[in-house]
C-alpha positions in Angstrom: -14.1 -3.9 3.6 -12.9 -7.0 5.4 -11.2 -6.5 8.8 -8.7 -8.8 10.3 -9.3 -9.8 13.9 -6.6 -8.4 16.2 -5.7 -11.9 17.5 -4.8 -12.9 14.0 -2.3 -10.1 13.4 1.3 -11.2 13.9 3.6 -8.8 15.8 5.8 -6.5 13.8 8.9 -5.5 15.7 9.9 -2.8 13.2 7.2 -0.3 14.2 6.0 1.2 17.5 2.6 2.4 18.5 3.5 6.1 18.4 4.5 5.9 14.8 1.3 4.0 14.0 -0.8 6.6 15.8 0.6 9.5 13.8 0.3 7.5 10.5 -3.4 6.8 11.3 -4.0 10.5 12.1 -2.4 11.5 8.8 -4.6 9.1 6.9 -7.6 10.4 8.8 -6.8 14.0 7.8 -6.3 12.9 4.1 -9.7 11.2 4.3 -11.3 14.3 5.7 -9.7 16.4 2.9 -11.0 14.0 0.3 -14.5 14.1 1.7 -14.4 17.9 1.8 -13.3 18.0 -1.9 -16.3 15.9 -2.9 -18.7 18.0 -0.8 -17.6 21.4 -1.9 -15.5 22.2 1.2 -18.0 21.1 3.9 -18.7 18.0 6.0 -22.1 16.9 7.0 -22.8 16.6 10.7 -22.7 12.8 10.4 -19.4 12.8 8.6 -17.8 15.1 11.1 -19.2 13.0 14.0 -17.8 9.8 12.5 -14.4 11.3 11.9 -14.3 12.7 15.4 -15.3 9.3 16.8 -12.4 7.6 15.0 -10.0 10.2 16.3 -11.3 9.6 19.9 -10.8 5.9 19.5 -7.1 6.5 18.4 -6.7 8.6 21.6 -8.2 5.9 23.7 -5.9 3.3 22.2 -2.8 5.5 22.9 -3.9 6.1 26.5 -3.9 2.4 27.4 
C-alpha cells in the first residue's frame, strides 16, 4: 500500500476532523469484524494490539 505524505494532501473544505475521526473508527470496526470472520471469531494478540494502536493514534490526533 502506498501512502501519500501529509504535506502533499491538498485541503478539503467540505469535511471536518470530527467527521473524519468517526469515519476512520467505523472503518477500523469493519476491519476488525472482517479479521474476526476469517479467524473464527477471535483475534490474535498481535492483531488486537495493532488495532488498539491504530485507535490510540486516532485519539492522539483528535486531542491535538
